[in-house]
KOLROLUM-523512 format. One record per residue: residue number from 1; residue in three letters; x, y, z of N, C-alpha, C, O in turn. Coordinates in pm, whole numbers, always signed. Example, Ala and Ser with C-alpha at 12.3 -4.5 7.8 and 13.67 -1.06 7.14 Angstrom:
2
+-----+-----+--------+--------+--------+--------+--------+--------+--------+--------+--------+--------+--------+--------+
:   n : res :     nu :     nv :     nw :    cau :    cav :    caw :     cu :     cv :     cw :     ou :     ov :     ow :
+-----+-----+--------+--------+--------+--------+--------+--------+--------+--------+--------+--------+--------+--------+
:   1 : ALA :  +1319 :   -569 :   +780 :  +1230 :   -450 :   +780 :  +1320 :   -330 :   +780 :  +1424 :   -332 :   +846 :
:   2 : SER :  +1285 :   -225 :   +708 :  +1367 :   -106 :   +714 :  +1290 :     +3 :   +787 :  +1341 :   +114 :   +804 :
+-----+-----+--------+--------+--------+--------+--------+--------+--------+--------+--------+--------+--------+--------+
***
This chain:
78
+-----+-----+--------+--------+--------+--------+--------+--------+--------+--------+--------+--------+--------+--------+
:   n : res :     nu :     nv :     nw :    cau :    cav :    caw :     cu :     cv :     cw :     ou :     ov :     ow :
+-----+-----+--------+--------+--------+--------+--------+--------+--------+--------+--------+--------+--------+--------+
:   1 : UNK :   -599 :   +432 :  +2324 :   -439 :   +328 :  +2270 :   -564 :   +160 :  +2268 :   -665 :   +133 :  +2333 :
:   2 : UNK :   -485 :    +83 :  +2158 :   -554 :    -36 :  +2154 :   -478 :   -130 :  +2254 :   -363 :   -109 :  +2293 :
:   3 : UNK :   -549 :   -226 :  +2288 :   -478 :   -366 :  +2333 :   -400 :   -425 :  +2200 :   -451 :   -438 :  +2089 :
:   4 : UNK :   -264 :   -459 :  +2236 :   -158 :   -498 :  +2150 :   -201 :   -669 :  +2139 :   -244 :   -713 :  +2246 :
:   5 : UNK :   -197 :   -769 :  +2027 :   -214 :   -878 :  +2022 :    -53 :   -939 :  +2023 :    +28 :   -911 :  +1934 :
:   6 : UNK :    -30 :  -1006 :  +2112 :   +147 :  -1026 :  +2137 :   +232 :  -1082 :  +2011 :   +349 :  -1054 :  +1985 :
:   7 : UNK :   +135 :  -1177 :  +1930 :   +206 :  -1239 :  +1833 :   +199 :  -1173 :  +1703 :   +270 :  -1226 :  +1617 :
:   8 : UNK :   +136 :  -1078 :  +1669 :   +127 :   -990 :  +1587 :   +189 :   -851 :  +1579 :   +152 :   -768 :  +1662 :
:   9 : UNK :   +284 :   -816 :  +1483 :   +363 :   -692 :  +1473 :   +260 :   -580 :  +1504 :   +144 :   -586 :  +1463 :
:  10 : UNK :   +304 :   -485 :  +1573 :   +221 :   -361 :  +1658 :   +196 :   -281 :  +1485 :    +85 :   -253 :  +1440 :
:  11 : UNK :   +313 :   -259 :  +1420 :   +316 :   -163 :  +1330 :   +185 :   -239 :  +1245 :    +89 :   -165 :  +1225 :
:  12 : UNK :   +176 :   -341 :  +1208 :    +45 :   -417 :  +1167 :   -105 :   -361 :  +1218 :   -201 :   -302 :  +1170 :
:  13 : UNK :    -69 :   -408 :  +1326 :   -217 :   -403 :  +1431 :   -282 :   -262 :  +1417 :   -400 :   -234 :  +1399 :
:  14 : UNK :   -137 :   -152 :  +1434 :   -167 :     +8 :  +1436 :   -229 :    +12 :  +1277 :   -330 :    +80 :  +1256 :
:  15 : UNK :   -172 :    -54 :  +1182 :   -195 :    -34 :  +1025 :   -356 :    -69 :  +1049 :   -434 :    +25 :  +1057 :
:  16 : UNK :   -386 :   -159 :  +1056 :   -520 :   -228 :  +1061 :   -643 :    -94 :  +1133 :   -749 :    -71 :  +1074 :
:  17 : UNK :   -616 :    -42 :  +1222 :   -675 :    +70 :  +1274 :   -683 :   +135 :  +1143 :   -756 :   +109 :  +1046 :
:  18 : UNK :   -617 :   +202 :  +1156 :   -613 :   +324 :  +1052 :   -681 :   +293 :   +904 :   -754 :   +374 :   +846 :
:  19 : UNK :   -646 :   +170 :   +857 :   -728 :    +92 :   +770 :   -883 :   +116 :   +743 :   -944 :   +158 :   +645 :
:  20 : UNK :   -930 :    +64 :   +898 :  -1065 :    +66 :   +950 :  -1131 :   +195 :   +944 :  -1245 :   +217 :   +903 :
:  21 : UNK :  -1025 :   +299 :  +1000 :  -1119 :   +421 :   +976 :  -1103 :   +480 :   +862 :  -1193 :   +562 :   +847 :
:  22 : UNK :   -999 :   +474 :   +733 :  -1066 :   +513 :   +604 :  -1181 :   +479 :   +569 :  -1262 :   +557 :   +519 :
:  23 : UNK :  -1213 :   +292 :   +604 :  -1267 :   +210 :   +557 :  -1424 :   +283 :   +563 :  -1512 :   +298 :   +478 :
:  24 : UNK :  -1412 :   +316 :   +697 :  -1549 :   +354 :   +784 :  -1598 :   +511 :   +742 :  -1710 :   +558 :   +758 :
:  25 : UNK :  -1493 :   +570 :   +691 :  -1524 :   +695 :   +674 :  -1467 :   +832 :   +763 :  -1471 :   +950 :   +727 :
:  26 : UNK :  -1419 :   +780 :   +881 :  -1340 :   +861 :   +938 :  -1242 :   +932 :   +901 :  -1234 :  +1045 :   +948 :
:  27 : UNK :  -1125 :   +876 :   +792 :  -1081 :   +952 :   +713 :  -1115 :   +930 :   +557 :  -1080 :   +839 :   +481 :
:  28 : UNK :  -1210 :  +1064 :   +533 :  -1255 :  +1010 :   +421 :  -1138 :  +1051 :   +300 :  -1086 :  +1158 :   +331 :
:  29 : UNK :  -1115 :  +1028 :   +244 :  -1044 :  +1027 :    +84 :   -992 :  +1180 :    +60 :  -1070 :  +1266 :    +19 :
:  30 : UNK :   -883 :  +1204 :    +82 :   -806 :  +1332 :    +66 :   -787 :  +1416 :   +191 :   -735 :  +1527 :   +197 :
:  31 : UNK :   -846 :  +1332 :   +305 :   -796 :  +1405 :   +459 :   -653 :  +1338 :   +488 :   -589 :  +1244 :   +440 :
:  32 : UNK :   -635 :  +1427 :   +583 :   -481 :  +1364 :   +638 :   -519 :  +1279 :   +720 :   -631 :  +1280 :   +772 :
:  33 : UNK :   -400 :  +1165 :   +748 :   -388 :  +1054 :   +833 :   -312 :  +1138 :   +934 :   -258 :  +1247 :   +918 :
:  34 : UNK :   -324 :  +1038 :  +1077 :   -241 :  +1109 :  +1152 :    -68 :  +1108 :  +1144 :    -20 :  +1005 :  +1096 :
:  35 : UNK :    -11 :  +1174 :  +1170 :   +153 :  +1209 :  +1093 :   +201 :  +1123 :  +1226 :   +135 :  +1105 :  +1329 :
:  36 : UNK :   +330 :  +1075 :  +1196 :   +436 :   +959 :  +1283 :   +410 :   +955 :  +1396 :   +371 :   +863 :  +1468 :
:  37 : UNK :   +449 :  +1133 :  +1427 :   +414 :  +1170 :  +1572 :   +309 :  +1131 :  +1631 :   +325 :  +1066 :  +1734 :
:  38 : UNK :   +184 :  +1157 :  +1588 :    +40 :  +1160 :  +1637 :    +23 :  +1011 :  +1659 :    -39 :   +971 :  +1758 :
:  39 : UNK :    +85 :   +912 :  +1554 :    +48 :   +801 :  +1562 :   +176 :   +720 :  +1744 :   +149 :   +634 :  +1828 :
:  40 : UNK :   +260 :   +776 :  +1729 :   +334 :   +729 :  +1845 :   +276 :   +794 :  +1990 :   +286 :   +747 :  +2103 :
:  41 : UNK :   +219 :   +903 :  +1952 :   +154 :   +938 :  +2080 :    +14 :   +865 :  +2126 :    -17 :   +840 :  +2243 :
:  42 : UNK :    -65 :   +836 :  +2010 :   -172 :   +778 :  +2024 :   -153 :   +622 :  +2054 :   -216 :   +575 :  +2149 :
:  43 : UNK :    -73 :   +543 :  +1983 :    -64 :   +387 :  +2008 :    +39 :   +348 :  +2103 :    +52 :   +228 :  +2124 :
:  44 : UNK :   +146 :   +466 :  +2188 :   +230 :   +434 :  +2227 :   +374 :   +378 :  +2165 :   +467 :   +346 :  +2239 :
:  45 : UNK :   +380 :   +368 :  +2020 :   +470 :   +315 :  +1968 :   +567 :   +384 :  +1936 :   +565 :   +507 :  +1934 :
:  46 : UNK :   +696 :   +291 :  +1898 :   +835 :   +388 :  +1829 :   +801 :   +458 :  +1731 :   +690 :   +448 :  +1679 :
:  47 : UNK :   +878 :   +526 :  +1698 :   +891 :   +575 :  +1577 :   +910 :   +527 :  +1437 :   +857 :   +562 :  +1332 :
:  48 : UNK :  +1015 :   +422 :  +1469 :  +1029 :   +333 :  +1372 :   +887 :   +235 :  +1320 :   +849 :   +198 :  +1209 :
:  49 : UNK :   +837 :   +216 :  +1452 :   +701 :   +130 :  +1423 :   +615 :   +196 :  +1330 :   +559 :   +145 :  +1233 :
:  50 : UNK :   +610 :   +338 :  +1376 :   +506 :   +436 :  +1286 :   +544 :   +452 :  +1182 :   +452 :   +437 :  +1102 :
:  51 : UNK :   +665 :   +485 :  +1120 :   +686 :   +473 :   +992 :   +642 :   +370 :   +888 :   +595 :   +385 :   +775 :
:  52 : UNK :   +674 :   +249 :   +966 :   +657 :   +132 :   +890 :   +493 :   +103 :   +856 :   +449 :    +49 :   +754 :
:  53 : UNK :   +400 :   +167 :   +996 :   +266 :   +183 :   +956 :   +223 :   +279 :   +826 :   +125 :   +250 :   +758 :
:  54 : UNK :   +299 :   +384 :   +800 :   +263 :   +460 :   +706 :   +345 :   +416 :   +534 :   +307 :   +454 :   +423 :
:  55 : UNK :   +448 :   +339 :   +563 :   +510 :   +234 :   +455 :   +414 :   +153 :   +429 :   +403 :   +124 :   +310 :
:  56 : UNK :   +337 :   +103 :   +503 :   +265 :    -36 :   +454 :   +146 :    +52 :   +402 :    +68 :    -10 :   +329 :
:  57 : UNK :   +114 :   +192 :   +425 :    -75 :   +219 :   +385 :     -7 :   +272 :   +236 :    -58 :   +224 :   +135 :
:  58 : UNK :    +86 :   +352 :   +220 :   +141 :   +368 :    +86 :   +168 :   +243 :    +25 :    +85 :   +216 :    -62 :
:  59 : UNK :   +245 :   +168 :    +39 :   +227 :     +8 :    -26 :   +116 :    -15 :    -87 :   +106 :    -27 :   -209 :
:  60 : UNK :     +2 :    -24 :    +13 :   -110 :    -69 :    -44 :   -202 :    +30 :   -141 :   -304 :     -9 :   -198 :
:  61 : UNK :   -158 :   +143 :   -150 :   -218 :   +275 :   -190 :   -353 :   +341 :   -130 :   -441 :   +401 :   -192 :
:  62 : UNK :   -344 :   +317 :    -16 :   -445 :   +420 :    +50 :   -420 :   +524 :    +87 :   -502 :   +615 :    +99 :
:  63 : UNK :   -254 :   +533 :   +121 :   -251 :   +684 :   +141 :   -121 :   +704 :    +46 :    -55 :   +613 :     -3 :
:  64 : UNK :    -94 :   +874 :    +28 :    +13 :   +901 :    -33 :    +79 :  +1025 :    +79 :    +37 :  +1054 :   +191 :
:  65 : UNK :   +166 :  +1069 :    +24 :   +311 :  +1136 :   +103 :   +294 :  +1289 :    +48 :   +317 :  +1295 :    -73 :
:  66 : UNK :   +257 :  +1417 :   +109 :   +321 :  +1498 :    +34 :   +448 :  +1611 :   +104 :   +427 :  +1704 :   +182 :
:  67 : UNK :   +556 :  +1574 :    +57 :   +651 :  +1647 :   +149 :   +640 :  +1768 :   +211 :   +599 :  +1857 :   +136 :
:  68 : UNK :   +663 :  +1799 :   +323 :   +628 :  +1886 :   +405 :   +477 :  +1926 :   +455 :   +440 :  +2016 :   +532 :
:  69 : UNK :   +406 :  +1832 :   +386 :   +231 :  +1898 :   +381 :   +185 :  +1795 :   +497 :   +116 :  +1837 :   +590 :
:  70 : UNK :   +235 :  +1616 :   +489 :   +169 :  +1531 :   +560 :   +168 :  +1457 :   +448 :   +212 :  +1475 :   +335 :
:  71 : UNK :    +77 :  +1319 :   +533 :     +0 :  +1197 :   +469 :   -158 :  +1206 :   +446 :   -232 :  +1266 :   +525 :
:  72 : UNK :   -205 :  +1139 :   +328 :   -392 :  +1170 :   +320 :   -367 :  +1076 :   +255 :   -269 :  +1033 :   +195 :
:  73 : UNK :   -526 :  +1031 :   +283 :   -608 :   +923 :   +210 :   -602 :   +942 :    +46 :   -625 :  +1047 :    -12 :
:  74 : UNK :   -573 :   +834 :     -6 :   -554 :   +866 :   -168 :   -702 :   +859 :   -200 :   -793 :   +800 :   -142 :
:  75 : UNK :   -702 :   +968 :   -354 :   -839 :  +1008 :   -359 :   -932 :   +902 :   -443 :  -1049 :   +925 :   -475 :
:  76 : UNK :   -861 :   +784 :   -473 :   -929 :   +661 :   -553 :   -846 :   +564 :   -463 :   -724 :   +550 :   -455 :
:  77 : UNK :   -948 :   +500 :   -400 :   -887 :   +387 :   -303 :   -865 :   +220 :   -361 :   -974 :   +168 :   -383 :
:  78 : UNK :   -768 :   +145 :   -384 :   -787 :    +49 :   -454 :   -896 :    -39 :   -411 :   -924 :   -140 :   -475 :
+-----+-----+--------+--------+--------+--------+--------+--------+--------+--------+--------+--------+--------+--------+
***
């Protein structure tokens, strides 16, 4: 779990962690990123917060979601 900064939304802080993991190769292109349930367990956040993390990463073009399969790192990162 991470130490959350009080004045920054938790979804943004978790999104930054996932972005860093994508950047450093922990999650290479095409690999699966943690699901909403996995994010809630790892970071101790609510499900809606985890959904915001996924939405933000999708909006930035860092991940894509395949219904029924999960979310994956985009093969061509912005």
